[in-house]
N, C-alpha and C positions, 0 to 999 in steps of 0.2 A: 504494500500500500504506500502511496506517495506521502501521505501525511498521517501523523499520529492521531488515532481516534480516541476519544475520551471514554473510559470505562468506569461507570459508577458502582457496579456490583460485580463481585467475583465469587463464584461458587468453586471453592478449593478442591484439590485433588482427593481429599479424604471425605468429601461430602457425598451423600446419597439422598436425594430429595425426590418425593413423589407428590404430585399435585399440580396446581395451576399457579404460574408465576407471571406477574406483570412488572416490567421494569421501565421506568420513565426515561432513563438515559441509555448508556451503553452497558454491555455485560460481557463477562468472560466466564466460560464453563470449563473447568478442568476436572470436575467430578462427574457424578451420574445424576441425570434428571429424567424422570419418567412422568409425562403429563403434557400440559400445554404451557408454552413459553411465548410471551409477547414482549418484544424489546423495541422501544420507540427509537433507539439509536442503533449503534453498531454492535453486532454480536460476534464474539470470537469463541469458537469451540476449539480449545487447546488439544494437543496431541493425546492427552489422557482423558479428554472429555467424551462423554457418551450421552446423547440426547435421544430419547425415544418418545415420539408423540408428534403433536402439531406445533410448529415453530413459525412465528411471524417476526420479521425484523426489517428495519430500514435498509441495512446492508449487513453482509455476513462474510466472515472468513472462517473456513472449516479446515482444521488440521487433524481432528479426531473423527468420531463416528456420529452420524445423524441417521436415525431410522424414522420414517413416517413422512409427514408432509412439511415441506419447507417453503414458505412464501416470503420473498424478499422484494421490497419495493424498488430497489436500485440494483446494486452489484452483489453477486454471489461469487465467492472465490474459494476453490478447493485446492489446498496445498498437497504436495507429494505425500503419500501415505494416508490421506484422508479416505474415509469410507462413507458412502451415501447409499441408502436403500430406501427408495420411496418416490414421491412425486415432488418436483421442484417447479416453482413459478418465480421468474425473475425478469428484470429488464435487461441486465447485462450479466454474462457468465464467463468466468475464467476457470479452466480446469488444467492443472499442471500434470505433467507426466508422473505416473505412479499412483494415480487416484483410482479407487474402485468406485464406479458409478453404476449402480444397478437400479434403474427406475426410468421415469419419464421426466422430460423438461418442457415446460411451456414458456416461451418468451413473451413478455408482456410489454413490449416496446410500443413505438408509435403506430405500427401497423395494427396491432391488437386493439389499441385505443380507437383507431379509425373504424375498425370493423364493428366495435361496440356502439358507435354513434349511428351507424347505418341500420342496426337491428332495432 
């Protein structure tokens, strides 16, 4: 990433959380989370992070594992070694070499917005 993103909440490597979590700013997940995660800012899933459920964020950088639905308003980036199993929606996508991506991707850029206005 070109500029440092602000992270207001960190779920540490020893944490294991189950439930629904809403974060007003940015967040980093290095532990395990099962449930629904909504991040209004930038989301980082660290190398040891595992998220299982529905995730919504403004932007996301994944180095760990995400299972389920991931909806990103802007840019989703998967670093080498990341694992994704599920459905992804995003405007921009970066997938580095060495990523396991098992699922679908729907791009929500300008063309998708135009199609929505026609319907």
